TORZA-824967 format. One record per residue (C-alpha): residue in three letters; residue number from 1; x, y, z. Coordinates in nm, 4 decimals, decimal comma. Each point is the difference from the previous one (the first is absolute). Layout:
TORZA-824967
[atom 'ALA'; NUM; [X; Y; Z]],
...
***
This chain:
TORZA-824967
[atom 'MET'; 1; [-0,0043; 0,0255; 0,0151]],
[atom 'PRO'; 2; [0,1483; 0,3001; -0,1239]],
[atom 'ASP'; 3; [0,1311; 0,2189; 0,3175]],
[atom 'ASP'; 4; [-0,1925; 0,3074; -0,1502]],
[atom 'LYS'; 5; [-0,3265; -0,2289; 0,0066]],
[atom 'PHE'; 6; [-0,0137; -0,1255; 0,3584]],
[atom 'SER'; 7; [0,1518; 0,0954; 0,3000]],
[atom 'PHE'; 8; [0,0678; -0,2107; 0,2851]],
[atom 'ALA'; 9; [-0,1169; 0,0947; 0,3393]],
[atom 'ALA'; 10; [0,3866; 0,0566; 0,1598]],
[atom 'GLN'; 11; [0,0948; 0,2243; -0,2311]],
[atom 'ALA'; 12; [-0,3583; 0,1987; -0,0194]],
[atom 'TRP'; 13; [0,0211; 0,0673; 0,3525]],
[atom 'LEU'; 14; [0,3675; 0,0834; -0,0258]],
[atom 'ASP'; 15; [-0,0474; 0,2457; -0,2749]],
[atom 'ILE'; 16; [-0,3084; 0,1745; 0,1887]],
[atom 'ARG'; 17; [0,1992; 0,0025; 0,3052]],
[atom 'ASN'; 18; [0,3102; 0,1717; -0,1869]],
[atom 'GLY'; 19; [-0,2346; 0,2534; -0,1582]],
[atom 'LYS'; 20; [0,0944; -0,1528; -0,3523]],
[atom 'VAL'; 21; [-0,3882; -0,0637; -0,1126]],
[atom 'LYS'; 22; [-0,2926; 0,1364; 0,1250]],
[atom 'GLY'; 23; [-0,2050; -0,2787; 0,1951]],
[atom 'GLU'; 24; [-0,3896; 0,0330; -0,1284]],
[atom 'HIS'; 25; [0,0445; -0,2039; -0,3156]],
[atom 'TYR'; 26; [0,0937; -0,3085; 0,2438]],
[atom 'VAL'; 27; [-0,3714; -0,1306; 0,1003]],
[atom 'TYR'; 28; [-0,0949; -0,2968; 0,2068]],
[atom 'GLN'; 29; [-0,3402; -0,1426; -0,0617]],
[atom 'ASP'; 30; [-0,2337; 0,0346; 0,3136]],
[atom 'ALA'; 31; [-0,3246; 0,2232; 0,0336]],
[atom 'LYS'; 32; [0,2297; 0,3124; 0,2070]],
[atom 'GLU'; 33; [0,2035; 0,0984; -0,3141]],
[atom 'THR'; 34; [0,3393; -0,0904; 0,1609]],
[atom 'ASN'; 35; [0,2619; 0,1338; -0,2469]],
[atom 'GLY'; 36; [0,4134; 0,1214; 0,0302]],
[atom 'LEU'; 37; [0,1679; -0,1236; 0,3129]],
[atom 'ASP'; 38; [-0,2997; -0,1722; 0,1979]],
[atom 'ALA'; 39; [-0,0495; -0,2214; -0,3443]],
[atom 'ALA'; 40; [0,4199; -0,0564; -0,0370]],
[atom 'LEU'; 41; [-0,0017; -0,1118; 0,3118]],
[atom 'ILE'; 42; [-0,2977; -0,2606; 0,0056]],
[atom 'TYR'; 43; [0,1597; -0,1483; -0,3215]],
[atom 'LEU'; 44; [0,3631; 0,0097; 0,1530]],
[atom 'PHE'; 45; [-0,1305; -0,2170; 0,2943]],
[atom 'LEU'; 46; [-0,1714; -0,2334; -0,2205]],
[atom 'ASP'; 47; [0,3122; -0,0216; -0,1823]],
[atom 'PHE'; 48; [0,1951; -0,0799; 0,2733]],
[atom 'HIS'; 49; [-0,2361; -0,2658; 0,1455]],
[atom 'SER'; 50; [-0,0173; -0,1620; -0,3550]],
[atom 'LEU'; 51; [0,4086; -0,0152; -0,0334]],
[atom 'MET'; 52; [-0,0461; -0,1655; 0,3194]],
[atom 'ASN'; 53; [-0,2325; -0,2692; -0,1273]],
[atom 'ASN'; 54; [-0,2775; 0,1462; 0,2066]],
[atom 'GLU'; 55; [-0,2304; 0,1156; -0,2542]],
[atom 'ILE'; 56; [-0,2527; 0,1886; 0,1592]],
[atom 'PHE'; 57; [-0,3643; 0,1767; -0,0976]],
[atom 'TYR'; 58; [-0,0137; 0,3225; -0,1365]],
[atom 'SER'; 59; [-0,1713; 0,1075; 0,2992]],
[atom 'PHE'; 60; [0,2779; -0,0902; 0,2819]],
[atom 'ARG'; 61; [0,3066; 0,2216; 0,0906]],
[atom 'PRO'; 62; [0,2054; 0,0331; 0,2657]],
[atom 'LYS'; 63; [-0,2113; 0,1098; 0,3318]],
[atom 'HIS'; 64; [0,2462; 0,3161; 0,0872]],
[atom 'VAL'; 65; [-0,0795; 0,1488; -0,3440]],
[atom 'TYR'; 66; [-0,3341; -0,0988; -0,0489]],
[atom 'ARG'; 67; [-0,1397; 0,3920; 0,0677]],
[atom 'GLY'; 68; [0,2358; 0,1604; -0,2712]],
[atom 'ILE'; 69; [0,3238; 0,2251; -0,0652]],
[atom 'GLY'; 70; [-0,1464; 0,2743; 0,2268]],
[atom 'GLN'; 71; [0,0297; -0,2211; 0,3006]],
[atom 'ILE'; 72; [0,3388; -0,1063; -0,0621]],
[atom 'ALA'; 73; [0,2837; 0,1424; 0,1736]],
[atom 'GLU'; 74; [0,2846; 0,1410; -0,2187]],
[atom 'GLU'; 75; [0,2522; -0,2557; 0,1663]],
[atom 'GLU'; 76; [-0,2161; -0,2699; -0,1023]],
[atom 'LEU'; 77; [-0,0002; 0,1001; -0,3635]],
[atom 'ARG'; 78; [0,3100; 0,0237; -0,0065]],
[atom 'GLU'; 79; [0,0158; -0,3631; 0,0974]],
[atom 'ILE'; 80; [-0,2908; -0,0862; -0,2955]],
[atom 'ASP'; 81; [0,2556; 0,1993; -0,2131]],
[atom 'CYS'; 82; [0,2796; -0,2384; 0,0968]],
[atom 'LEU'; 83; [-0,2290; -0,3132; -0,0694]],
[atom 'ALA'; 84; [-0,0745; 0,1254; -0,3442]],
[atom 'GLU'; 85; [0,3365; 0,0750; -0,1015]],
[atom 'ILE'; 86; [0,0593; -0,3850; 0,0758]],
[atom 'LEU'; 87; [-0,3148; -0,1215; -0,1822]],
[atom 'ALA'; 88; [0,1002; 0,2480; -0,3088]],
[atom 'GLU'; 89; [0,2489; -0,2980; -0,0526]],
[atom 'PRO'; 90; [-0,1348; -0,3041; 0,1601]],
[atom 'ASP'; 91; [0,2214; -0,2824; -0,1660]],
[atom 'ASP'; 92; [0,2985; 0,2040; 0,1334]],
[atom 'ASN'; 93; [-0,1396; 0,0321; 0,3366]],
[atom 'PHE'; 94; [-0,1264; -0,3028; 0,0953]],
[atom 'ASP'; 95; [0,1615; -0,0971; 0,2908]],
[atom 'LYS'; 96; [-0,0701; 0,3934; 0,0874]],
[atom 'LEU'; 97; [-0,3786; -0,0505; -0,0223]],
[atom 'LEU'; 98; [-0,0123; -0,3218; 0,1666]],
[atom 'ASP'; 99; [0,2002; 0,1789; 0,3167]],
[atom 'ILE'; 100; [-0,2829; 0,2636; 0,0117]],
[atom 'TRP'; 101; [-0,2896; -0,2439; -0,0264]],
[atom 'ASN'; 102; [0,1617; -0,1976; 0,2792]],
[atom 'THR'; 103; [0,0873; 0,3069; 0,2365]],
[atom 'GLN'; 104; [-0,2491; 0,2278; -0,0640]],
[atom 'LYS'; 105; [-0,3261; -0,1129; 0,0943]],
[atom 'ARG'; 106; [-0,2000; 0,3118; -0,0226]],
[atom 'PHE'; 107; [0,0667; -0,0503; -0,3897]],
[atom 'ARG'; 108; [-0,1836; -0,3271; 0,0100]],
[atom 'ILE'; 109; [-0,3043; 0,0600; 0,2682]],
[atom 'LEU'; 110; [-0,3122; 0,0341; -0,2208]],
[atom 'THR'; 111; [-0,2830; 0,1739; 0,0497]],
[atom 'SER'; 112; [-0,3573; 0,0622; -0,3044]],
[atom 'PRO'; 113; [-0,3303; 0,2134; 0,0018]],
[atom 'PHE'; 114; [-0,1266; -0,3563; 0,1404]],
[atom 'ASN'; 115; [0,1618; 0,0353; 0,3086]],
[atom 'GLU'; 116; [0,0041; 0,4005; 0,0020]],
[atom 'ASP'; 117; [-0,2559; 0,2996; 0,0117]],
[atom 'PHE'; 118; [0,0123; 0,1266; -0,3752]],
***
């Protein structure tokens, strides 16, 4: 698939965070019109879980980021930036991803609209 036709979540996250692109054309299919960093964040964690052989349904996301970007401290956003940098090259960084999976439990504890209030 041509790079100019598809954006992987990790690169979309990094490009939005670094101001290289505006995020509004990155959308997530929900009734809330989620776009930008919020959309990239959801897909970033879906990709991460899939790479760890834990494919999850699209409504699931890590509990600590469930309420969206506005509820995440800058320090944690930088941690997610690091995850995105590693996810941008998963073949080269699989051992690092596995280490994060095994040590950063907050990235694995999931929730969904079925468990939370909308």
